[in-house]
NUROPA-902586 format. One record per residue (C-alpha): residue number from 1; z, y, x. Coordinates in steps of 0.2 Angstrom, whole numbers, plus 5000, padded with zeros to 4 digits. Layout:
<pts>
   tikol     c3     c2     c1
     NUM      Z      Y      X
...
</pts>
This chain:
<pts>
   tikol     c3     c2     c1
       1   4040   3883   5357
       2   4022   3885   5355
       3   4020   3891   5373
       4   4031   3877   5379
       5   4020   3863   5372
       6   4005   3872   5380
       7   4015   3871   5397
       8   4018   3852   5395
       9   3999   3850   5391
      10   3995   3857   5408
      11   4009   3849   5417
      12   4002   3832   5410
      13   3985   3835   5416
      14   3990   3841   5433
      15   4001   3827   5435
      16   3987   3815   5433
      17   3976   3823   5446
      18   3977   3823   5465
      19   3982   3840   5471
      20   3970   3848   5483
      21   3984   3852   5495
      22   3973   3863   5507
      23   3967   3874   5493
      24   3984   3875   5485
      25   3992   3880   5502
      26   3978   3893   5505
      27   3982   3901   5489
      28   4001   3901   5494
      29   3996   3910   5511
      30   3988   3923   5502
      31   4002   3927   5491
      32   4015   3926   5506
      33   4003   3938   5515
      34   4002   3951   5501
      35   4021   3949   5498
      36   4026   3951   5515
      37   4015   3967   5517
      38   4022   3974   5501
      39   4040   3976   5508
      40   4051   3970   5521
      41   4046   3952   5529
      42   4065   3948   5525
      43   4065   3938   5509
      44   4083   3942   5505
      45   4077   3961   5505
      46   4059   3958   5497
      47   4060   3949   5480
      48   4042   3946   5478
      49   4043   3936   5495
      50   4057   3926   5489
      51   4047   3921   5475
      52   4032   3917   5486
      53   4042   3906   5496
      54   4050   3897   5482
      55   4033   3894   5474
      56   4026   3888   5491
      57   4042   3876   5493
      58   4039   3869   5475
      59   4022   3862   5482
      60   4029   3855   5497
      61   4022   3867   5509
      62   4029   3865   5526
      63   4041   3878   5531
      64   4032   3880   5547
      65   4017   3885   5537
      66   4027   3897   5527
      67   4035   3905   5542
      68   4018   3907   5551
      69   4010   3916   5536
      70   4025   3928   5535
      71   4024   3932   5554
      72   4006   3934   5554
      73   4006   3946   5539
      74   4020   3956   5547
      75   4012   3957   5564
      76   4003   3972   5571
      77   3984   3975   5567
      78   3975   3976   5550
      79   3973   3957   5546
      80   3967   3952   5530
      81   3968   3964   5515
      82   3969   3958   5498
      83   3967   3967   5482
      84   3976   3961   5466
      85   3964   3961   5451
      86   3968   3953   5434
      87   3954   3947   5422
      88   3956   3943   5404
      89   3944   3935   5392
      90   3941   3922   5378
      91   3936   3903   5382
      92   3930   3889   5371
      93   3937   3889   5354
      94   3943   3907   5356
      95   3957   3904   5367
      96   3965   3918   5377
      97   3964   3917   5395
      98   3972   3928   5409
      99   3966   3926   5427
     100   3976   3933   5441
     101   3967   3935   5458
     102   3969   3941   5476
     103   3953   3945   5483
     104   3945   3953   5499
     105   3928   3956   5489
     106   3931   3961   5471
     107   3912   3961   5467
     108   3910   3942   5472
     109   3927   3938   5463
     110   3921   3947   5447
     111   3904   3939   5447
     112   3912   3921   5450
     113   3925   3924   5436
     114   3913   3931   5423
     115   3900   3916   5427
     116   3915   3904   5423
     117   3918   3911   5407
     118   3900   3912   5402
     119   3897   3894   5406
     120   3910   3889   5396
     121   3904   3898   5381
     122   3917   3911   5383
     123   3917   3930   5387
     124   3926   3941   5400
     125   3934   3956   5391
     126   3943   3972   5397
     127   3960   3972   5404
     128   3972   3972   5390
     129   3960   3963   5378
     130   3971   3948   5378
     131   3987   3951   5388
     132   3996   3958   5373
     133   3996   3940   5366
     134   4007   3936   5381
     135   4024   3940   5387
     136   4026   3943   5406
     137   4041   3934   5410
     138   4051   3924   5424
     139   4051   3906   5422
     140   4061   3891   5430
     141   4058   3873   5426
     142   4070   3859   5429
     143   4068   3840   5427
     144   4077   3836   5410
     145   4081   3818   5416
     146   4092   3825   5430
     147   4102   3839   5422
     148   4111   3840   5405
     149   4104   3853   5392
     150   4121   3861   5388
     151   4125   3863   5407
     152   4109   3872   5410
     153   4110   3882   5395
     154   4127   3889   5400
     155   4122   3893   5417
     156   4106   3901   5412
     157   4114   3912   5398
     158   4128   3918   5410
     159   4114   3923   5423
     160   4105   3933   5410
     161   4091   3922   5404
     162   4083   3926   5388
     163   4078   3908   5382
     164   4081   3890   5386
     165   4070   3876   5379
     166   4072   3858   5382
     167   4065   3841   5378
     168   4065   3824   5386
     169   4054   3830   5400
     170   4060   3847   5406
     171   4070   3862   5404
     172   4061   3878   5404
     173   4071   3895   5406
     174   4063   3911   5404
     175   4070   3929   5407
     176   4064   3947   5409
     177   4055   3951   5425
     178   4069   3961   5432
     179   4082   3947   5430
     180   4071   3934   5438
     181   4078   3933   5455
     182   4097   3933   5449
     183   4093   3919   5436
     184   4084   3908   5448
     185   4097   3910   5461
     186   4111   3906   5450
     187   4101   3890   5443
     188   4097   3885   5460
     189   4114   3887   5466
     190   4121   3876   5453
     191   4107   3863   5450
     192   4097   3864   5466
     193   4079   3867   5469
     194   4069   3868   5452
     195   4052   3860   5449
     196   4043   3877   5446
     197   4050   3895   5448
     198   4039   3910   5446
     199   4033   3924   5435
     200   4021   3919   5422
     201   4011   3925   5406
     202   4019   3915   5392
     203   4009   3914   5376
     204   4017   3921   5360
     205   4008   3908   5350
     206   3995   3895   5354
     207   3978   3890   5347
     208   3976   3871   5343
     209   3961   3862   5352
     210   3957   3851   5339
     211   3942   3840   5346
     212   3939   3831   5363
     213   3924   3840   5365
     214   3933   3858   5364
     215   3947   3850   5375
     216   3936   3845   5389
     217   3927   3862   5388
     218   3944   3871   5390
     219   3950   3860   5405
     220   3933   3862   5413
     221   3935   3881   5412
     222   3953   3880   5419
     223   3947   3869   5433
     224   3933   3880   5438
     225   3943   3895   5439
     226   3958   3886   5448
     227   3945   3879   5461
     228   3940   3898   5465
     229   3948   3902   5481
     230   3952   3920   5475
     231   3961   3914   5459
     232   3980   3912   5460
     233   3985   3908   5442
     234   3977   3905   5426
     235   3986   3906   5409
     236   3980   3902   5392
     237   3986   3900   5375
     238   3979   3884   5370
     239   3988   3868   5363
     240   3980   3851   5364
     241   3988   3837   5352
     242   3995   3822   5360
     243   3982   3811   5352
     244   3968   3821   5359
     245   3976   3820   5376
     246   3977   3801   5375
     247   3958   3801   5371
     248   3954   3811   5386
     249   3960   3797   5397
     250   3971   3808   5408
</pts>
């Protein structure tokens, strides 16, 4: 439940902001490119590509854009080559942060990520310095207003999910990495396309952010990292109470 409340904090904040569509699509194109090059360009034979397509669709990326990215990645020629690098460190208030990147220049990316941590009062650590505090799992999210909790629990359990957490806003289903595609496909077949579906770092426990100042510092760090073209995902273990969220004016 602790990680779930942190997820809602982020959903609340993001829902109140205008999405930078071009930047979001560019990040999806990078993942589609790497996914297509990592195996066959057929999503039915390439689990990572299937996941990348689902993530792009969840952000309303047009099908033509997705198809073009896959065709370009699977065409002849070297094209763009991206390296996957994960950074870990501590942010404001001692929160743990994992930053997943796809970069064509690891020196540039390392410098920019390190700078973001330093300016927030945090510090970049070694690989593995905080990831032990998270579980690397598959996650599928559905709107709770449209689907009964008992129904989704039954389907998720039968499909091999490990956990279902529900409240008045969302149903969050998590599963082992190797079961993700089966769980997502079973849920999608029964309930339609989910709000979110992908591989995440889920915090085992969260750290409460108890002041507006610290909350603003946390959000600033996450925003700076997410705004970086090389950064694909940012995961953290903070939890901001509802009263502070309200004071922030989001």
